[in-house]
C-alpha positions in Angstrom: 0.0 0.0 0.0 2.9 2.4 0.7 4.1 2.1 -2.8 0.6 2.9 -4.3 0.0 5.8 -1.9 3.5 7.1 -2.6 2.4 7.3 -6.2 -0.7 9.2 -5.0 1.1 11.5 -2.7 3.9 12.3 -5.3 1.6 12.4 -8.3 1.5 16.2 -8.2 5.2 16.7 -8.6 5.8 13.7 -10.9 2.9 14.6 -13.1 3.8 18.4 -13.2 7.1 17.5 -14.8 5.3 15.2 -17.3 3.0 18.0 -18.2 5.9 20.3 -19.0 7.5 17.7 -21.1 4.2 17.2 -22.9 4.2 20.9 -24.1 7.4 20.2 -25.8 6.5 17.0 -27.5 5.2 16.8 -31.1 2.5 14.4 -30.0 0.9 17.1 -27.9 1.5 20.2 -30.1 -1.5 19.6 -32.4 -4.1 19.8 -29.6 -2.9 21.8 -26.7 -2.7 25.6 -26.5 1.0 26.6 -26.1 1.6 29.1 -23.3 4.6 30.7 -21.7 6.7 28.3 -19.8 6.9 30.7 -16.8 3.1 30.3 -16.2 3.6 26.5 -15.9 6.5 26.8 -13.6 4.8 29.0 -11.0 3.5 27.8 -7.7 -0.1 28.7 -8.8 0.1 26.4 -11.8 -3.7 25.7 -12.2 -4.9 29.3 -12.1 -5.7 29.7 -15.8 -7.6 27.9 -18.5 -4.6 26.8 -20.5 -3.0 25.0 -17.6 -6.2 23.3 -16.6 -6.7 22.1 -20.2 -3.2 20.8 -20.0 -4.1 18.9 -16.8 -7.3 17.6 -18.2 -5.5 16.2 -21.2 -3.0 14.4 -19.0 -6.0 12.8 -17.2 -7.4 11.7 -20.5 -4.2 9.8 -21.1 -5.1 7.6 -18.2 -8.1 6.2 -20.0 -5.6 3.9 -21.8 -4.9 1.9 -18.6 -1.0 2.3 -18.9 -1.0 0.7 -22.3 2.6 1.8 -22.8 3.9 0.2 -19.7 6.3 -2.6 -20.5 4.4 -4.8 -18.1 1.2 -4.5 -20.0 2.8 -5.1 -23.4 1.3 -2.0 -24.9 -2.2 -3.4 -24.2 -4.9 -1.3 -22.4 -5.5 -3.6 -19.4 -9.3 -3.4 -19.5 -9.4 -5.3 -22.8 -8.3 -8.4 -20.8 -11.4 -8.3 -18.5 -13.6 -10.3 -20.9 -10.9 -13.0 -20.9 -11.5 -13.3 -17.2 -15.0 -14.7 -18.0 -16.1 -17.9 -19.8 -16.7 -15.7 -22.9 -13.0 -15.3 -23.5 -9.8 -17.4 -22.8 -6.1 -16.7 -22.8 -3.6 -18.9 -24.6 -2.3 -20.7 -21.6 -4.5 -23.6 -20.4 -5.6 -23.2 -16.8 -3.3 -20.3 -15.9 -5.6 -17.3 -16.3 -7.2 -15.1 -13.7 -10.4 -16.2 -15.3 -10.3 -19.9 -14.4 -10.1 -19.3 -10.7 -7.1 -21.6 -10.0 -4.5 -19.0 -8.9 -3.9 -17.0 -5.7 -5.0 -13.6 -6.9 -3.7 -11.9 -3.7 -0.2 -12.4 -5.1 -1.0 -12.3 -8.8 0.6 -9.4 -10.7 -2.5 -8.6 -12.8 -4.9 -7.4 -10.0 -2.0 -5.6 -8.2 -1.0 -3.7 -11.4 -4.7 -2.8 -12.2 -5.1 -1.5 -8.6 -1.9 0.6 -8.9 -2.9 1.9 -12.4 -6.4 3.0 -11.3 -5.2 4.6 -8.1 -2.5 6.6 -10.1 -5.3 7.6 -12.4 -7.5 8.9 -9.5 -4.4 10.7 -8.1 -3.7 12.5 -11.3 -7.4 13.8 -11.5 -7.2 14.9 -7.8 -3.9 16.8 -8.4 -5.5 19.0 -11.1 -8.8 19.4 -9.1 -7.0 20.4 -6.0 -4.6 22.7 -7.8 -7.5 24.6 -9.4 -9.7 24.8 -6.3 -8.5 28.1 -5.0 -9.1 29.9 -8.3 -12.5 28.4 -9.3 -14.4 31.7 -8.8 -12.1 33.5 -11.2 -11.8 30.9 -13.8 -13.5 31.1 -17.3 -16.5 29.0 -18.1 -14.4 26.8 -20.4 -12.0 26.1 -17.5 -14.9 25.0 -15.4 -15.9 22.6 -18.1 -12.4 21.1 -18.2 -12.6 20.6 -14.3 -16.0 18.9 -14.8 -14.5 16.7 -17.4 -11.8 15.6 -14.9 -14.4 14.8 -12.3 -16.1 12.5 -14.8 -12.8 10.8 -15.6 -12.1 10.4 -11.9 -15.6 8.8 -11.5 -14.8 6.4 -14.3 -11.6 5.2 -12.6 -13.4 4.9 -9.2 -16.3 2.9 -10.8 -13.8 0.3 -11.8 -12.2 0.2 -8.4 -15.4 -0.2 -6.5 -16.7 -2.8 -9.0 -13.6 -4.9 -8.7 -12.9 -4.6 -5.0 -16.1 -3.4 -3.3 -15.1 -1.4 -0.2 -12.0 0.7 -1.2 -9.8 3.4 0.1 -11.5 6.4 -1.5 -9.9 9.7 -2.1 -11.6 12.9 -3.4 -8.4 15.0 -2.9 -4.7 14.5 -2.8 -3.5 12.2 0.0 -1.7 13.8 3.1 0.8 12.2 5.3 -1.8 12.1 8.1 -4.2 10.2 5.9 -1.6 7.6 5.1 -1.2 6.8 8.7 -4.9 5.7 9.1 -6.2 5.1 5.6 -9.1 2.6 5.6 -11.6 1.1 3.2 -14.8 3.2 2.6 -18.0 1.1 2.3 -18.9 0.7 -1.3 -22.4 2.2 -1.0 -20.8 5.5 0.3 -18.4 5.4 -2.6 -21.2 4.8 -5.1 -23.4 7.5 -3.7 -20.5 10.0 -3.8 -19.7 9.0 -7.5 -23.4 9.5 -8.4 -23.3 13.0 -6.8 -20.1 13.9 -8.5 -21.4 12.9 -11.9 -24.6 15.0 -11.3 -22.4 18.0 -10.4 -20.3 17.5 -13.5 -23.4 17.0 -15.8 -24.8 20.4 -14.6 -21.6 22.1 -16.0 -21.0 20.2 -19.1 -22.6 20.8 -22.5 -24.4 18.1 -24.4 -21.8 18.4 -27.1 -18.1 19.1 -26.4 -16.2 21.5 -28.4 -13.6 18.9 -29.3 -14.3 15.3 -30.5 -13.2 12.9 -27.8 -13.7 15.1 -24.8 -16.3 14.3 -22.1 -19.7 15.9 -22.4 -23.0 15.8 -20.4 -24.1 12.5 -22.0 -20.9 10.8 -20.8 -21.4 12.0 -17.3 -25.0 10.8 -17.2 -24.1 7.5 -19.0 -21.5 6.7 -16.3 -24.0 7.7 -13.7 -26.5 5.3 -15.2 -23.8 2.6 -15.4 -22.8 2.7 -11.7 -26.4 3.1 -10.6 -27.3 -0.1 -12.6 -24.4 -1.9 -11.1 -25.2 -0.9 -7.6 -28.9 -1.7 -8.0 -27.9 -5.2 -9.1 -25.5 -5.6 -6.2 -28.3 -4.6 -3.8 -30.9 -6.9 -5.4 -28.8 -10.0 -6.2 -25.8 -9.7 -3.9 -22.2 -8.3 -3.9 -19.3 -10.4 -2.9 -19.4 -13.8 -1.1 -21.3 -12.7 2.0 -23.5 -10.0 0.5 -26.6 -8.6 2.1 -29.5 -7.8 -0.2 -31.4 -4.6 0.0 -34.5 -4.4 -2.3 -35.4 -0.8 -1.4 -31.9 0.5 -2.0 -31.9 -1.4 -5.3 -35.0 0.3 -6.4 -33.4 3.7 -5.7 -30.4 2.9 -7.7 -32.3 1.4 -10.6 -34.5 4.6 -10.7 -31.4 6.7 -11.0 -30.0 4.5 -13.8 -33.4 4.8 -15.7 -33.6 8.5 -15.3 -30.0 9.3 -16.2 -30.0 7.0 -19.2 -33.4 8.4 -20.4 -32.0 11.9 -20.4 -29.2 10.7 -22.7 -31.6 9.0 -24.9 -34.1 11.9 -25.2 -31.9 15.1 -24.8 -28.3 14.4 -25.9 -28.8 14.1 -29.7 -26.9 10.8 -29.6 -27.9 8.0 -31.9 -26.8 4.5 -33.1 -24.3 4.2 -35.9 -25.8 3.0 -39.1 -23.5 0.0 -39.5 -22.5 -2.1 -36.5 -19.1 -3.0 -38.0 -18.0 0.5 -38.5 -17.7 1.0 -34.7 -14.6 -1.2 -34.6 -12.5 -0.1 -37.6 -10.4 3.0 -38.0 -12.1 4.0 -41.2 -15.6 3.5 -39.7 -14.8 5.4 -36.6 -14.2 8.5 -38.6 -17.8 8.6 -39.9 -20.1 11.2 -38.4 -22.8 8.7 -37.5 -20.4 6.5 -35.7 -19.0 9.5 -33.7 -22.6 10.1 -32.6 -22.7 6.7 -31.0 -19.1 6.8 -29.5 -19.4 8.4 -26.1 -16.2 7.6 -24.1 -13.2 5.9 -25.6 -9.5 5.5 -25.6 -8.4 7.8 -28.4 -5.1 6.9 -30.2 -4.5 9.0 -33.3 -6.7 12.1 -32.9 -6.3 13.3 -29.4 -3.8 12.8 -26.6 -0.4 11.1 -27.2 -1.3 10.0 -30.8 0.1 6.5 -30.0 -0.6 3.0 -31.3 -1.4 -0.1 -29.3 -1.1 -3.9 -29.5 -4.7 -4.9 -28.9 -4.9 -6.7 -32.2 -1.3 -8.1 -32.1 -2.2 -10.9 -29.6 -5.5 -11.9 -31.2 -4.5 -12.9 -34.8 -4.4 -16.1 -36.6 -1.0 -17.8 -36.8 -1.1 -17.3 -40.5 -0.3 -13.6 -40.0 1.0 -13.1 -36.4 0.6 -13.9 -32.7 -2.4 -15.3 -31.0 -3.1 -15.2 -27.3 -6.8 -14.5 -26.7 -9.8 -16.3 -28.0 -13.5 -16.4 -27.8 -15.4 -19.5 -26.7 -18.4 -21.7 -27.6 -20.3 -20.3 -24.7 -20.2 -16.8 -26.3 -21.0 -18.1 -29.7 -24.0 -20.0 -28.6 -25.4 -16.8 -26.9 -26.2 -15.4 -30.4 -29.7 -16.0 -31.7 -30.7 -17.3 -35.0 -31.6 -14.7 -37.6 -35.3 -15.3 -36.8 -34.7 -14.3 -33.2 -34.9 -17.7 -31.7 -32.3 -19.3 -29.5 -30.5 -22.2 -31.1 -32.3 -24.8 -28.9 -35.8 -23.5 -29.6 -38.3 -25.3 -31.8 -38.4 -23.7 -35.2 -35.0 -22.0 -34.8 -33.6 -23.7 -37.8 -30.3 -24.4 -36.1 -28.2 -27.1 -37.8 -25.1 -28.5 -35.8 -23.4 -29.3 -39.1 -23.8 -25.7 -40.3 -24.0 -23.8 -36.9 -22.9 -20.4 -38.2 -25.6 -20.1 -41.0 -28.5 -17.7 -40.4 -27.3 -16.3 -37.1 -27.6 -12.9 -35.6 -25.3 -10.8 -37.9 -23.3 -9.6 -34.8 -21.9 -13.0 -34.4 -20.0 -12.8 -37.7 -18.9 -9.2 -36.9 -17.5 -10.2 -33.5 -16.0 -13.7 -34.1 -14.2 -15.4 -36.9 -15.6 -19.0 -37.4 -14.7 -22.0 -39.5 -14.4 -21.2 -43.2 -14.7 -17.4 -42.8 -12.4 -15.4 -45.1 -9.9 -13.4 -43.2 -7.9 -10.4 -44.4 -4.6 -10.0 -42.7 -2.7 -6.7 -42.9 0.9 -6.8 -41.6 1.6 -3.3 -42.8 3.7 -4.4 -45.7 1.2 -6.5 -47.5 -2.3 -7.9 -47.1 -3.1 -11.6 -46.9 -6.6 -13.1 -47.7 -7.2 -16.6 -46.7 -9.7 -19.1 -45.5 -10.0 -19.9 -41.8 -9.6 -23.7 -41.6 -9.8 -25.9 -38.5 -9.3 -29.3 -39.9 -6.7 -29.3 -42.6 -3.0 -28.5 -42.8 -3.7 -26.7 -46.1 -6.0 -23.8 -46.8 -7.1 -21.5 -49.6 -5.6 -18.1 -50.1 -6.3 -15.3 -52.7 -4.0 -12.7 -54.1 -5.1 -9.1 -54.9 -6.3 -10.2 -58.4 -8.5 -12.9 -56.8 -6.4 -15.8 -58.0 -6.7 -18.8 -55.6 -4.0 -21.1 -54.4 -3.5 -23.6 -51.6 -1.0 -22.7 -48.9 0.2 -24.2 -45.6 -2.2 -23.6 -42.8 0.0 -22.5 -39.9 -2.9 -22.6 -37.4 -3.2 -26.4 -37.9 0.4 -27.6 -38.5 3.9 -26.4 -38.0 6.0 -25.0 -35.2 3.6 -22.3 -34.0 0.3 -24.2 -34.4 0.2 -25.2 -30.8 -0.5 -21.5 -30.0 -3.2 -20.9 -32.5 -7.0 -21.0 -32.3 -7.2 -24.7 -33.2 -5.1 -26.2 -30.4 -4.7 -23.4 -27.9 -8.2 -21.9 -28.5 -11.4 -23.8 -29.2 -11.8 -22.9 -32.9 -12.7 -19.3 -32.8 -10.8 -16.0 -33.3 -11.8 -12.4 -32.5 -13.0 -10.3 -35.4 -14.3 -7.2 -33.4 -11.5 -4.7 -33.6 -9.5 -7.2 -35.7 -10.8 -6.7 -39.2 -7.4 -5.8 -40.7 -8.5 -4.2 -44.0 -7.7 -0.6 -43.2 -4.6 -0.5 -41.1 -1.7 -2.6 -39.9 -2.7 -5.1 -37.2 0.7 -4.6 -35.4 0.2 -0.8 -35.0 -3.5 -0.1 -35.2 -4.8 3.4 -34.3 -8.5 2.6 -34.1 -10.1 3.9 -30.8 -11.2 1.5 -28.1 -14.7 2.0 -26.8 -15.3 2.6 -23.1 -19.0 3.6 -23.5 -21.3 4.0 -26.5 -24.9 4.8 -27.0 -26.1 1.2 -27.4 -25.1 0.5 -23.9 -27.2 3.4 -22.6 -30.2 2.1 -24.4 -29.7 -1.3 -22.9 -29.0 0.2 -19.5 -32.4 2.1 -19.6 -34.1 -1.1 -20.6 -32.6 -3.2 -17.9 -33.3 -0.6 -15.2 -36.9 -0.3 -16.2 -37.2 -4.2 -16.2 -35.7 -4.5 -12.8 -38.1 -1.8 -11.5 -40.9 -3.8 -13.2 -42.0 -0.7 -15.1 -43.0 -2.4 -18.3 -46.4 -1.0 -19.2 -45.2 2.0 -21.1 -43.3 -0.1 -23.6 -40.1 2.0 -23.5 -37.9 -0.9 -22.3 -39.1 -3.0 -25.4 -38.4 0.0 -27.7 -34.9 0.5 -26.3 -34.0 -3.1 -26.9 -35.6 -3.2 -30.3 -33.8 -0.1 -31.4 -30.4 -1.9 -30.7 -31.6 -5.0 -32.5 -33.0 -3.2 -35.6 -29.6 -1.8 -36.4 -28.4 -5.3 -37.5 -31.8 -6.5 -38.9 -32.8 -8.6 -35.9 -36.7 -8.9 -35.4 -38.5 -7.1 -32.5 -38.5 -9.1 -29.3 -42.3 -9.2 -29.0 -42.7 -10.3 -32.6 -40.5 -13.3 -31.7 -42.2 -14.0 -28.5 -45.3 -12.1 -27.5 -45.4 -13.6 -24.0 -42.4 -11.4 -23.2 -44.8 -8.4 -22.9 -45.1 -7.4 -19.3 -43.2 -10.5 -18.1 -40.2 -9.3 -16.0 -38.4 -12.7 -16.0 -38.5 -13.0 -19.8 -37.7 -9.4 -20.3 -34.6 -9.8 -17.9 -33.5 -12.7 -20.1 -33.6 -10.8 -23.4 -32.0 -7.6 -22.1 -29.1 -9.6 -20.6 -28.7 -11.6 -23.9 -28.6 -8.3 -25.8 -25.8 -6.9 -23.5 -23.8 -10.0 -24.1 -24.0 -10.1 -27.9 -24.0 -6.3 -28.5 -21.2 -5.5 -26.1 -19.0 -8.6 -26.2 -15.3 -7.8 -25.9 -15.9 -4.3 -24.6 -14.8 -4.9 -21.0 -18.3 -5.1 -19.6 -19.0 -8.8 -19.3 -16.8 -9.3 -16.1 -18.9 -6.8 -14.3 -22.2 -8.1 -15.7 -21.3 -11.7 -14.7 -20.7 -10.5 -11.2 -23.7 -8.3 -10.7 -26.0 -10.9 -12.2 -24.5 -13.6 -9.9 -24.0 -16.1 -12.7 -20.4 -17.0 -11.8 -21.1 -20.4 -10.7 -23.3 -21.3 -13.6 -21.0 -19.9 -16.2 -17.9 -21.5 -14.8 -19.3 -24.9 -13.9 -18.0 -26.6 -17.1 -14.7 -26.7 -18.9 -14.3 -24.5 -22.0 -15.7 -26.2 -25.1 -15.4 -25.6 -28.8 -15.4 -27.3 -32.2 -16.5 -30.9 -32.9 -13.4 -33.2 -32.9 -13.0 -34.9 -36.3 -13.2 -38.6 -36.5 -11.0 -40.6 -38.9 -8.1 -38.3 -39.4 -5.3 -40.1 -41.3 -2.3 -37.9 -42.4 -0.7 -40.8 -44.2 -3.5 -40.9 -46.6 -4.2 -37.2 -46.6 -7.6 -37.7 -45.0 -8.7 -34.7 -42.9 -12.5 -34.9 -42.2 -14.4 -31.8 -41.3 -15.6 -32.1 -37.7 -18.7 -30.0 -38.4 -19.8 -32.2 -41.2 -19.7 -35.1 -38.9 -21.8 -33.4 -36.2 -25.1 -35.1 -35.3 -28.6 -33.6 -34.7 -28.4 -34.1 -31.0 -25.4 -31.8 -30.7 -27.4 -28.8 -29.5 -26.5 -27.5 -26.1 -29.0 -27.5 -23.2 -30.1 -24.3 -21.4 -31.8 -25.9 -18.5 -35.4 -25.9 -17.4 -37.6 -23.0 -18.7 -37.4 -20.2 -16.2 -34.3 -21.7 -14.5 -31.2 -19.4 -13.9 -29.4 -21.2 -16.6 -32.3 -20.6 -19.0 -32.8 -16.9 -18.1 -29.1 -16.2 -18.5 -28.7 -18.3 -21.7 -25.8 -20.3 -20.3 -25.3 -23.3 -22.6 -24.3 -26.7 -21.1 -22.4 -29.3 -23.3 -22.3 -32.2 -20.8 -24.5 -34.4 -23.1 -22.0 -34.5 -25.9 -18.9 -33.1 -24.3 -16.7 -36.0 -25.4 -17.2 -35.0 -29.0 -15.9 -31.5 -28.6 -12.6 -29.7 -28.3 -12.1 -29.0 -24.6 -9.7 -27.0 -22.5 -9.6 -25.6 -18.9 -11.1 -28.9 -17.6 -10.5 -27.8 -14.0 -12.3 -24.5 -14.4 -14.1 -23.7 -11.2 -15.8 -21.0 -9.2 -15.9 -19.8 -5.6 -18.2 -16.9 -4.7 -15.2 -15.1 -3.3 -14.3 -14.3 -6.9 -17.3 -11.8 -7.1 -14.7 -9.4 -5.6 -11.0 -9.4 -6.1 -8.7 -9.5 -3.0 -6.8 -6.5 -1.9 -3.2 -7.2 -3.2 -1.2 -8.9 -0.5 1.8 -6.6 -1.2 -0.4 -3.6 -0.2 -1.7 -5.3 3.0 1.8 -6.2 3.9 2.5 -2.5 4.1 -0.8 -1.5 5.6 -2.0 -4.5 7.5 -4.9 -2.6 9.1 -6.7 -2.8 5.7 -9.3 -5.5 5.9 -9.3 -8.3 3.2 -12.3 -9.3 1.2 -14.1 -12.5 2.5 -12.7 -15.8 1.4 -9.1 -14.7 0.9 -7.8 -15.3 4.4 -6.2 -12.7 6.7 
């Protein structure tokens, strides 16, 4: 803890030097107002608009979660969070935070995230404290910058309270006296203060910022809706291992979530992008309609340090690069058929031999599946080839469309053991990884933290949990998200959903999973819905294992062609928790499927991460979360 609080205590001096350096860097010169160096060196550094804008910009850099730190391999840390759920896996079998078989008290990942988030909070507090004596004399624009910083600080604190529950909570720079008696603030107090902070900021911020990428009123209210939705769920369903439920407080939080999101929907001028896939490519993100949906994001080439990142670098096929993170069958089988039915429903049309035909279009925009065509862009050349699970050779096409057979490095060769066939379970990420418009090794696309589709689904879920369904607005919000990709209205698929809280809960949760997959939200959703045990009760499954492979005779059967009609997962009894949460079970035909993480398990203590042991060694009076010892 001493190290972390040393970061917090020293942040003002450390960051001040960084800000001065930033004014001299070419990466900052395009977006920062240049001012006299003497003003920045004075003791009253934050007494003017230019300095405060400088400070705000440095706080924006923290959205990237220390992506340039060597320990995080140039990867924004939050992109890993979906890999800590059964919807995503990392390359090494049974070694991830996500499978629950390591001691997270001493694991580096939670400790580094803890340090990163607290350093981010400290940076925000430095600017806010520095400007506080001069607020009455500041320009309106300077006050807007300060409100932006409050929103960014709220975003960092939302992550801290969501991961750890009760936390050391700071709304100003830490003093020596505070360090001697720092304690954990109850999570409800933290949440209530965050909600108030966001209200205060929203009252100052305009609906539309004067620069793209900056926080506006819709972001403040969107984050308020997010944390209120989380807190409502924690009160209603439980938070942590020994959670106490509070229905009345849950109702208060859900009401705040509904009201805040409703304001964004009706007053902000925000809207959904026309094409879903445009949200996740560099070219698409430059379109005006996409920028209307993008609310809060890590910006890489238009604002801030103008850097690149390696998000895509560890998610490629072995044909074109590295591979370290993969989607799973549990996520794939959450996507409906194009007619709106779940794959196990009568009349869905699902065929285990052709499981990716006629599915929700978001499946193919999120995940590469067997026999998809992949475009790889290494920066020097593009490679177009067929994703092949079962054969050491695959098809490739040149720029003129000429076809040839080439070695399939994802199936055979020195690196195949690390690819999606033998390390993953037959799937690769396509969302953010459609390499047609820039190099996969140095991409500059922006990474979403919040977009308008989430706000619509937050509103719908809050109304559902309040059981306020008679006005039809929850249905309309969900249908609006589905309509973008051509999916049918939820009542046209199942009229019995109307006014049925349980069925409406099911469909809004399903929509969050398929619309927002790989956007760093599923970890928090799994926790607040209390589905950890169900989702982690089976190993990770994938493609059908082929029968009759004989390399000596060049026989490589297609496992999907051998699938039998009974190979449809079970979702439990109607109305059960498994059914309502669309959690597929493969036990009936598990022996026919590719499997990994066979010892995957769950303990309710995982609903919260432990306070890192290194921190408690330095501040032993900090209590530990239940289940992690003392």
